C-alpha beads as a LAMMPS data file, in Angstrom:
LAMMPS data file: protein, C-alpha beads

52 atoms
51 bonds

1 atom types
1 bond types

-500.0 500.0 xlo xhi
-500.0 500.0 ylo yhi
-500.0 500.0 zlo zhi

Masses

1 110.0

Atoms # bond

1 1 1 273.333 354.629 -104.318
2 1 1 275.386 352.064 -102.369
3 1 1 277.122 352.506 -99.037
4 1 1 280.198 350.817 -98.719
5 1 1 281.057 350.651 -95.090
6 1 1 284.817 351.554 -94.265
7 1 1 286.851 350.056 -91.512
8 1 1 288.478 351.994 -89.012
9 1 1 292.385 351.710 -88.708
10 1 1 292.348 353.266 -85.141
11 1 1 289.457 354.882 -82.951
12 1 1 289.935 358.667 -82.060
13 1 1 288.736 357.413 -78.531
14 1 1 291.917 355.067 -78.150
15 1 1 293.971 358.293 -79.225
16 1 1 291.999 360.700 -76.760
17 1 1 293.136 358.568 -73.989
18 1 1 296.833 358.904 -74.790
19 1 1 298.788 361.340 -72.956
20 1 1 300.167 364.284 -74.646
21 1 1 303.626 362.952 -74.966
22 1 1 302.453 359.619 -76.180
23 1 1 300.423 361.467 -78.907
24 1 1 303.575 363.230 -80.020
25 1 1 305.582 360.106 -80.115
26 1 1 302.856 358.730 -82.781
27 1 1 303.265 361.928 -84.668
28 1 1 306.964 361.858 -84.850
29 1 1 307.196 358.328 -85.944
30 1 1 304.623 358.751 -89.262
31 1 1 306.206 362.135 -89.806
32 1 1 308.005 361.894 -93.564
33 1 1 311.362 363.179 -92.667
34 1 1 313.672 361.201 -95.056
35 1 1 314.124 364.602 -97.450
36 1 1 314.865 366.716 -94.354
37 1 1 317.535 364.427 -92.702
38 1 1 318.915 364.229 -96.257
39 1 1 319.145 368.122 -96.319
40 1 1 320.654 368.348 -92.613
41 1 1 323.307 365.848 -93.409
42 1 1 324.280 367.598 -96.657
43 1 1 324.535 370.795 -94.487
44 1 1 326.758 369.195 -92.515
45 1 1 329.299 367.888 -95.049
46 1 1 332.668 366.568 -93.421
47 1 1 331.601 368.294 -90.003
48 1 1 331.480 366.488 -86.888
49 1 1 329.290 363.477 -86.540
50 1 1 328.649 363.471 -82.701
51 1 1 325.137 363.256 -83.028
52 1 1 324.107 361.500 -85.976

Bonds

1 1 1 2
2 1 2 3
3 1 3 4
4 1 4 5
5 1 5 6
6 1 6 7
7 1 7 8
8 1 8 9
9 1 9 10
10 1 10 11
11 1 11 12
12 1 12 13
13 1 13 14
14 1 14 15
15 1 15 16
16 1 16 17
17 1 17 18
18 1 18 19
19 1 19 20
20 1 20 21
21 1 21 22
22 1 22 23
23 1 23 24
24 1 24 25
25 1 25 26
26 1 26 27
27 1 27 28
28 1 28 29
29 1 29 30
30 1 30 31
31 1 31 32
32 1 32 33
33 1 33 34
34 1 34 35
35 1 35 36
36 1 36 37
37 1 37 38
38 1 38 39
39 1 39 40
40 1 40 41
41 1 41 42
42 1 42 43
43 1 43 44
44 1 44 45
45 1 45 46
46 1 46 47
47 1 47 48
48 1 48 49
49 1 49 50
50 1 50 51
51 1 51 52
């Protein structure tokens, strides 16, 4: 059986060093939110656009 080494994209130790807020920012940046945003914009319809 061949063993194929896989390179890591990031080390978990790098993430552990970050604070809670920095980890939250990473999560929010990488969440797929396009469908959610479309639904919210549809629900708003032609209402106020104070906070797009």
